[in-house]
C-alpha positions as CSV (number, residue, x, y, z in Angstrom):
1,M,4.7,4.2,32.2
2,K,7.9,4.7,30.2
3,V,7.8,3.6,26.7
4,P,10.8,1.5,25.5
5,I,12.8,3.2,22.9
6,E,12.2,0.6,20.3
7,V,8.3,0.9,20.7
8,L,8.7,4.8,20.4
9,A,10.8,4.4,17.3
10,L,8.3,2.0,15.7
11,R,5.6,4.5,16.4
12,V,7.5,7.1,14.6
13,W,8.1,4.9,11.8
14,A,4.7,3.9,11.3
15,L,3.4,7.5,11.1
16,A,6.0,8.3,8.6
17,A,5.2,5.4,6.4
18,G,1.5,6.1,6.5
19,V,2.1,9.4,5.1
20,A,4.7,8.3,2.5
21,L,2.4,5.8,0.9
22,W,0.7,8.8,-0.8
23,M,4.1,9.9,-2.7
24,P,5.6,7.1,-4.6
25,A,6.0,9.4,-7.7
26,L,8.1,11.8,-5.7
27,M,11.8,10.9,-6.4
28,V,14.5,11.2,-3.7
29,P,17.9,10.7,-5.8
30,V,20.3,8.5,-3.9
31,A,23.5,7.5,-5.7
32,G,21.6,8.3,-9.0
33,L,18.8,5.8,-8.3
34,P,15.2,6.8,-8.4
35,F,14.1,6.3,-4.8
36,Q,10.7,7.1,-3.5
37,P,10.3,8.5,0.3
38,L,9.3,5.0,1.3
39,D,12.5,3.5,-0.2
40,L,14.4,5.3,2.5
41,I,11.9,4.9,5.2
42,V,12.0,1.2,5.0
43,P,15.7,0.8,5.4
44,A,15.5,3.1,8.5
45,G,13.3,0.5,10.0
46,W,15.8,-2.4,9.4
47,P,17.2,-2.0,13.0
48,L,13.4,-2.3,14.3
49,I,13.1,-5.7,12.6
50,A,16.4,-6.9,14.3
51,A,15.0,-5.8,17.7
52,H,11.8,-7.6,17.4
53,V,13.2,-10.6,15.2
54,L,12.6,-13.1,18.1
55,R,9.0,-11.7,18.8
56,L,7.7,-11.9,15.3
57,P,4.0,-12.8,15.4
58,A,3.4,-16.3,14.0
59,G,1.0,-14.9,11.1
60,L,3.8,-12.6,10.1
61,M,6.2,-15.6,10.1
62,A,4.0,-17.6,8.0
63,V,3.6,-14.7,5.4
64,L,7.5,-14.2,5.5
65,L,8.3,-17.9,4.9
66,A,5.6,-18.2,2.2
67,T,7.0,-15.1,0.2
68,L,10.8,-16.2,0.6
69,L,9.9,-19.9,-0.4
70,S,7.9,-18.6,-3.5
71,L,10.7,-16.1,-4.5
72,G,13.5,-18.8,-3.9
73,L,11.7,-21.5,-6.0
74,S,11.0,-19.2,-8.9
75,W,14.6,-18.0,-8.9
76,L,16.1,-21.4,-8.6
77,V,14.0,-22.9,-11.3
78,S,13.1,-20.0,-13.8
79,G,15.7,-17.3,-13.0
80,G,14.8,-13.8,-13.3
81,E,16.0,-10.2,-12.8
82,A,18.4,-9.9,-10.0
83,I,17.6,-6.1,-9.3
84,V,13.9,-7.1,-8.8
85,L,14.9,-10.0,-6.5
86,A,17.1,-7.5,-4.6
87,W,14.3,-4.8,-4.3
88,T,11.9,-7.4,-3.1
89,L,14.0,-8.8,-0.5
90,A,15.6,-5.4,0.7
91,F,12.5,-3.3,0.6
92,A,9.0,-5.1,0.0
93,V,9.5,-8.0,2.5
94,P,11.0,-5.5,5.4
95,F,7.9,-3.3,4.6
96,V,5.5,-6.2,5.3
97,L,7.4,-7.0,8.5
98,L,7.5,-3.6,9.8
99,V,3.9,-2.8,9.0
100,G,2.9,-6.0,10.7
101,L,4.9,-5.1,13.7
102,A,3.4,-1.7,13.9
103,V,-0.3,-3.0,13.5
104,A,0.4,-5.5,16.4
105,E,1.4,-2.6,18.7
106,K,-1.6,-0.3,19.7
107,G,0.4,3.0,19.6
108,A,2.1,2.3,16.3
109,C,-1.2,1.0,14.7
110,R,-2.8,4.5,15.5
111,G,0.1,6.3,14.1
112,F,0.1,4.3,10.8
113,L,-3.7,5.0,10.4
114,R,-3.4,8.7,11.3
115,G,-0.6,9.0,9.0
116,F,-2.5,7.3,5.9
117,L,-5.4,9.5,6.5
118,A,-3.4,12.6,6.9
119,G,-1.6,11.6,3.6
120,A,-5.2,11.3,2.1
121,G,-6.2,14.9,3.2
122,G,-3.1,16.3,1.8
123,S,-3.2,14.4,-1.4
124,L,-6.8,15.4,-1.9
125,A,-5.8,19.1,-1.5
126,L,-3.0,18.7,-4.1
127,F,-5.5,17.0,-6.3
128,A,-8.0,19.9,-6.1
129,L,-5.2,22.5,-6.8
130,Q,-4.2,20.5,-10.0
131,L,-7.8,20.7,-11.1
132,L,-8.0,24.4,-10.3
133,V,-4.8,25.8,-11.4
134,G,-3.8,23.2,-13.8
135,A,-1.8,20.0,-13.6
136,E,1.0,21.4,-15.7
137,A,1.8,23.8,-13.1
138,L,1.7,21.4,-10.3
139,D,3.1,18.3,-11.7
140,F,5.8,17.2,-9.1
141,R,6.2,13.7,-10.5
142,N,9.8,12.9,-11.3
143,N,10.3,9.4,-10.2
144,H,10.9,7.6,-13.6
145,A,10.9,4.1,-12.0
146,F,7.0,4.5,-12.9
147,R,5.5,5.2,-16.1
148,L,4.4,8.9,-15.9
149,P,1.9,9.5,-18.7
150,P,0.9,13.3,-19.1
151,Q,-2.7,13.3,-17.8
152,Y,-3.2,16.9,-17.8
153,G,-6.6,18.1,-17.2
154,R,-6.9,15.5,-14.5
155,G,-5.5,15.5,-11.0
156,F,-3.1,12.9,-9.8
157,A,-1.3,14.4,-6.5
158,L,2.0,12.6,-6.1
159,M,0.8,9.5,-7.5
160,P,2.2,8.1,-11.0
161,E,-1.3,7.9,-12.6
162,V,-4.9,9.1,-11.9
163,S,-6.0,5.6,-11.6
164,T,-3.5,5.0,-8.7
165,F,-4.7,8.2,-7.0
166,A,-8.2,7.0,-7.3
167,V,-7.5,3.6,-5.9
168,H,-5.9,5.2,-2.8
169,G,-8.7,7.6,-2.3
170,I,-11.2,4.8,-2.5
171,I,-9.2,2.8,0.2
172,A,-8.9,6.1,2.4
173,L,-12.8,6.6,1.8
174,A,-13.4,2.9,3.3
175,A,-11.1,3.5,6.2
176,L,-13.3,6.7,7.1
177,V,-16.6,4.8,7.1
178,P,-16.1,3.3,10.7
179,F,-15.4,6.5,12.1
180,A,-18.0,8.4,10.4
181,L,-20.8,6.0,11.1
182,A,-19.8,5.4,14.8
183,G,-22.5,5.8,17.3
184,A,-22.6,8.7,19.7
185,Q,-21.8,6.4,22.6
186,G,-19.0,4.7,20.8
187,A,-15.2,4.8,21.1
188,V,-14.8,7.7,18.6
189,R,-15.1,11.2,19.9
190,H,-17.6,13.7,18.5
191,A,-14.8,16.0,16.8
192,V,-13.3,12.8,15.1
193,R,-16.6,11.5,13.8
194,H,-17.5,14.9,12.2
195,M,-13.9,15.3,10.7
196,A,-14.3,11.9,9.2
197,R,-17.6,12.7,7.8
198,L,-16.4,15.8,6.3
199,L,-13.3,14.3,4.7
200,A,-15.2,11.4,3.4
201,L,-17.7,13.7,1.8
202,V,-14.9,15.6,0.0
203,L,-13.2,12.4,-1.0
204,V,-16.4,11.1,-2.8
205,I,-16.7,14.6,-4.7
206,G,-13.1,14.5,-5.6
207,L,-13.1,10.9,-6.9
208,L,-15.8,11.7,-9.2
209,F,-13.4,14.2,-11.1
210,T,-10.7,11.5,-11.5
211,R,-12.8,10.1,-14.3
212,S,-10.9,6.8,-13.7
213,T,-12.2,3.3,-14.4
214,S,-10.9,2.2,-10.9
215,L,-13.9,4.1,-9.5
216,L,-16.3,1.8,-11.1
217,V,-14.3,-1.4,-10.4
218,L,-13.2,-0.8,-6.8
219,M,-15.5,1.6,-5.1
220,P,-18.8,-0.3,-5.0
221,P,-17.5,-3.5,-3.5
222,L,-15.2,-1.9,-1.1
223,T,-17.8,0.7,-0.1
224,A,-20.4,-2.2,0.5
225,L,-18.0,-4.3,2.5
226,A,-17.3,-1.2,4.7
227,L,-20.9,-0.5,5.3
228,A,-21.7,-4.2,6.0
229,K,-18.8,-4.4,8.5
230,T,-19.5,-1.1,10.3
231,T,-23.4,-1.1,10.5
232,R,-25.3,-3.4,12.8
233,A,-28.5,-5.3,12.2
234,S,-30.9,-2.7,13.7
235,F,-33.5,-1.1,11.6
236,N,-31.8,2.2,11.7
237,A,-28.6,0.7,10.6
238,L,-30.3,-1.1,7.8
239,L,-32.0,2.1,6.7
240,L,-28.8,4.0,7.0
241,T,-27.0,1.3,4.7
242,A,-29.8,1.4,2.1
243,I,-29.7,5.3,1.9
244,V,-25.8,5.3,1.6
245,M,-25.8,2.5,-1.0
246,S,-28.5,4.4,-2.9
247,G,-26.3,7.4,-2.8
248,V,-23.2,5.5,-4.0
249,G,-25.3,4.1,-6.9
250,L,-26.5,7.6,-7.8
251,L,-22.9,8.9,-7.8
252,V,-21.8,6.1,-10.0
253,V,-24.6,6.8,-12.6
254,L,-23.7,10.5,-12.4
255,F,-20.0,9.5,-13.1
256,M,-21.1,7.5,-16.0
257,Q,-23.3,10.2,-17.5
258,S,-21.2,13.2,-16.8
259,F,-17.6,12.3,-16.7
260,Y,-17.0,9.2,-18.4
261,V,-19.0,9.8,-21.6
262,E,-16.0,11.1,-23.5
263,R,-14.0,8.0,-22.9
264,L,-17.0,5.8,-23.7
265,E,-17.7,7.7,-27.1
266,S,-13.9,7.4,-28.1
267,A,-13.8,3.6,-27.3
268,S,-10.7,4.2,-25.0
269,A,-12.5,2.8,-22.2
270,E,-13.3,-0.4,-24.0
271,R,-9.7,-0.8,-25.2
272,S,-8.4,-0.2,-21.5
273,A,-10.8,-2.7,-20.3
274,A,-9.9,-5.1,-23.0
275,M,-6.0,-4.8,-22.4
276,R,-6.5,-5.3,-18.7
277,L,-8.7,-8.4,-19.1
278,A,-6.1,-9.8,-21.7
279,S,-3.0,-9.1,-19.3
280,L,-4.9,-10.7,-16.2
281,I,-5.9,-13.8,-18.1
282,G,-2.3,-13.9,-19.6
283,G,-0.8,-13.6,-16.2
284,L,-3.0,-16.4,-14.8
285,S,-2.1,-18.7,-17.6
286,V,0.9,-20.1,-15.7
287,L,-1.7,-22.0,-13.4
288,W,-2.8,-24.2,-16.1
289,G,0.4,-24.3,-18.0
290,E,3.8,-26.0,-17.5
291,E,5.5,-23.2,-15.5
292,I,4.8,-24.4,-12.0
293,F,7.0,-22.0,-10.5
294,G,6.3,-19.1,-13.0
295,V,8.3,-17.5,-15.6
296,G,10.9,-15.8,-13.4
297,V,11.2,-13.1,-10.9
298,G,10.9,-9.6,-12.6
299,R,9.9,-11.2,-16.1
300,N,6.6,-9.5,-16.0
301,D,7.0,-8.2,-19.6
302,L,6.7,-11.8,-21.0
303,V,3.0,-11.4,-20.6
304,A,2.8,-9.6,-23.8
305,H,2.7,-12.5,-26.2
306,R,0.2,-14.1,-24.0
307,A,-2.0,-11.2,-23.8
308,F,-2.0,-11.2,-27.6
309,E,-3.1,-14.9,-27.7
310,V,-5.9,-14.1,-25.3
311,A,-7.0,-11.0,-27.2
312,R,-7.1,-13.1,-30.4
313,M,-8.9,-16.0,-28.8
314,L,-11.5,-13.7,-27.3
315,G,-11.8,-11.2,-30.1
316,L,-10.4,-8.4,-28.0
317,S,-9.1,-5.1,-29.4
318,F,-6.8,-2.8,-27.4
319,G,-4.0,-1.4,-29.7
320,A,-0.7,-1.5,-28.2
321,L,0.2,-4.7,-26.1
322,P,0.5,-4.4,-22.4
323,E,4.1,-3.7,-21.1
324,G,3.2,-6.0,-18.1
325,V,0.4,-7.6,-16.0
326,N,-1.9,-4.9,-15.0
327,A,-2.3,-6.2,-11.6
328,Q,0.5,-6.7,-9.0
329,L,-1.0,-9.8,-7.4
330,V,-1.6,-11.6,-10.8
331,G,2.0,-10.3,-11.9
332,R,3.4,-12.1,-8.9
333,I,1.6,-15.4,-9.7
334,F,2.8,-15.0,-13.4
335,E,6.4,-14.6,-12.1
336,E,6.4,-17.0,-9.3
337,G,3.6,-19.6,-10.1
338,W,1.8,-21.9,-7.8
339,P,3.9,-21.2,-4.7
340,A,2.9,-17.4,-4.8
341,T,-0.7,-18.7,-5.2
342,L,-0.6,-20.8,-2.1
343,G,1.2,-18.2,-0.1
344,F,-1.5,-15.6,-1.0
345,A,-4.2,-18.2,0.2
346,V,-2.8,-18.2,3.6
347,A,-2.8,-14.4,3.7
348,G,-6.3,-14.4,2.4
349,L,-7.5,-16.6,5.1
350,M,-5.9,-14.2,7.8
351,L,-7.6,-11.2,6.0
352,M,-10.9,-12.9,6.3
353,S,-10.4,-13.7,10.0
354,A,-9.4,-10.2,10.7
355,L,-12.4,-8.7,8.9
356,R,-14.7,-11.1,10.6
357,R,-13.3,-10.3,14.1
358,A,-12.5,-6.7,14.0
359,R,-14.7,-4.6,16.3
360,E,-13.1,-1.3,17.3
361,P,-13.3,1.4,14.8
362,E,-9.5,1.6,14.3
363,D,-9.3,-2.1,13.8
364,V,-12.1,-2.1,11.3
365,A,-10.6,0.6,9.4
366,L,-7.2,-1.2,9.2
367,A,-8.9,-4.4,8.0
368,L,-10.7,-2.4,5.4
369,V,-7.3,-0.8,4.2
370,A,-6.1,-4.3,4.0
371,A,-9.1,-5.5,1.8
372,G,-8.7,-2.5,-0.5
373,S,-4.9,-3.2,-0.7
374,L,-6.0,-6.8,-2.0
375,M,-8.6,-5.5,-4.3
376,S,-6.1,-3.0,-5.8
377,A,-3.4,-5.6,-6.1
378,A,-5.8,-8.1,-7.7
379,I,-7.5,-6.2,-10.4
380,V,-6.1,-2.6,-10.7
381,V,-2.7,-1.4,-9.8
382,G,0.2,-3.4,-11.5
383,Y,3.2,-1.2,-10.4
384,R,5.6,-3.4,-8.1
385,G,6.9,-0.3,-6.4
386,I,3.3,0.8,-5.0
387,Y,3.9,-0.3,-1.4
388,T,0.0,0.0,-0.8
389,N,-0.4,-3.3,-2.8
390,W,1.6,-5.1,-0.1
391,L,-0.4,-3.9,3.0
392,W,-2.9,-6.9,2.7
393,L,0.1,-9.4,3.6
394,A,1.0,-7.4,6.8
395,I,-2.1,-5.9,8.5
396,P,-4.2,-9.0,9.0
397,A,-1.2,-10.7,10.7
398,G,-0.7,-7.8,13.0
399,L,-4.3,-7.4,14.0
400,L,-4.5,-11.1,14.9
401,A,-1.5,-11.0,16.9
402,R,-2.4,-8.0,18.8
403,W,-5.8,-9.6,19.6
404,Q,-4.1,-12.8,20.8
405,A,-1.9,-10.9,22.9
406,A,-4.7,-9.1,24.5
407,R,-6.6,-12.5,25.2
408,R,-3.6,-13.8,26.8
409,R,-3.1,-10.8,29.0
410,A,-6.8,-10.8,30.0
411,A,-6.5,-14.7,30.7
412,S,-3.3,-14.0,32.9
413,M,-5.2,-11.1,34.9
414,K,-8.1,-13.5,35.5
415,A,-5.8,-16.5,36.5
416,G,-4.1,-13.9,38.9
417,E,-7.3,-12.7,40.5
418,A,-8.5,-16.3,40.9
419,A,-5.2,-17.3,42.7
420,S,-5.4,-14.2,44.9
421,I,-8.9,-15.0,46.0
422,E,-8.0,-18.7,46.6
423,E,-5.0,-17.6,48.6
424,N,-7.2,-15.3,50.6
425,L,-9.8,-18.1,51.3
426,G,-7.1,-20.5,52.3
427,A,-5.9,-18.1,54.9
428,L,-9.5,-17.5,56.3
429,L,-10.0,-21.4,56.6
430,A,-6.6,-22.1,58.2
431,P,-6.5,-23.7,61.5
432,G,-5.9,-21.3,64.4
433,W,-7.2,-18.3,62.6
434,R,-8.7,-15.7,65.0
435,C,-11.0,-12.9,64.0
436,P,-9.7,-9.8,66.0
437,P,-13.1,-8.1,66.4
438,C,-14.5,-11.2,68.0
439,N,-11.5,-12.0,70.2
440,G,-11.4,-15.5,68.9
441,M,-14.8,-16.3,70.2
442,R,-17.2,-18.6,68.0
443,G,-19.9,-16.0,67.5
444,G,-20.8,-12.9,65.7
445,H,-19.0,-9.8,65.4
446,D,-21.0,-8.2,68.3
447,G,-19.0,-10.6,70.8
448,A,-22.0,-12.8,71.6
449,P,-20.9,-16.4,71.9
450,T,-22.5,-19.2,70.1
451,V,-24.9,-21.2,72.3
452,G,-24.3,-25.1,72.1
């Protein structure tokens, strides 16, 4: 069957977007502005939104309306930075819509997941080269829309910082678990299963060399969620889960003892954790303060004074004040207030439903990517321009829409079959119907008439 041109374009867009998620620190200069590749890929998808605007899934519409309402109320009441509002409306919101549409279409969904995992493999290769050759020689970061600290001696691929690379690596690792642990009789081919296992193993080894606190914060809960969702309640599955979790625990201990000891001895880890905690509490302070609609769109930097007050109250010490909230989700709550919180609650309910109902390895992997995106946005990555932080708003809505469409098609097919059977029975029982083999006699098909 011929694929419509808009569906084919959506599949190509999804593949490109999945790869581009791994290169935010690479600048593509346009009119003197520091655009990353996705900043160009998203506008290329605007016509696709127009083509599907009348067929947007209900869940995606709910996310869209909640986001627009939150931004609008915050802007009207508290004001803010016009450039941040423009970027959110022109890039972030369309990205959420496009990813949701892609996940709702089976072919585009596969393209997005393949692009994301291919980007993970390429980034891991560059990360390894940066460790072997030297990050100074292979530092291609030039997008100064992000803070680009000189983290030489460590790898970061095309991410702004080591921690951002570690977060993406952990999310990719979780997405590989459903394929790596798929049964021999499952929907995953033998070669794909072994490739997933190999990439997962290399990712685990590479993540240990990041020496990032994100590994301690994000990897245990997301890995546990992936194993709990992928395995079944058989004895072999439970045994495998116990073995894998023991291995993860051993790797974390190895990480602490071998790679993290320098930061622990210098107290930089403690200062980093204290700064993160103070900025998160300061960002959430609008929920019990007077700023019902937040402090204003783009005014993330106003958290510095509140973080200082939190540090003084809790006795925390971290040197320089944070430049903003160290988590994108909390940053949006700080800027937009209670409306953003309520919108996040709606998206969170859809994510929980998607995690509970996902069965196929591809669907489970995408649900885990969404869960990792939420964890990253909530406690780790504070950059607004990291598009991965927006995935959890889009993927669950797309998955739920695709499953609902599949149920409708199945119900329609069953109804059609039932109508066909009823029509055939009606024809058989109609008056004057004659059975040709019997020549119209009320007897068996051997031609013998019925006595009586």
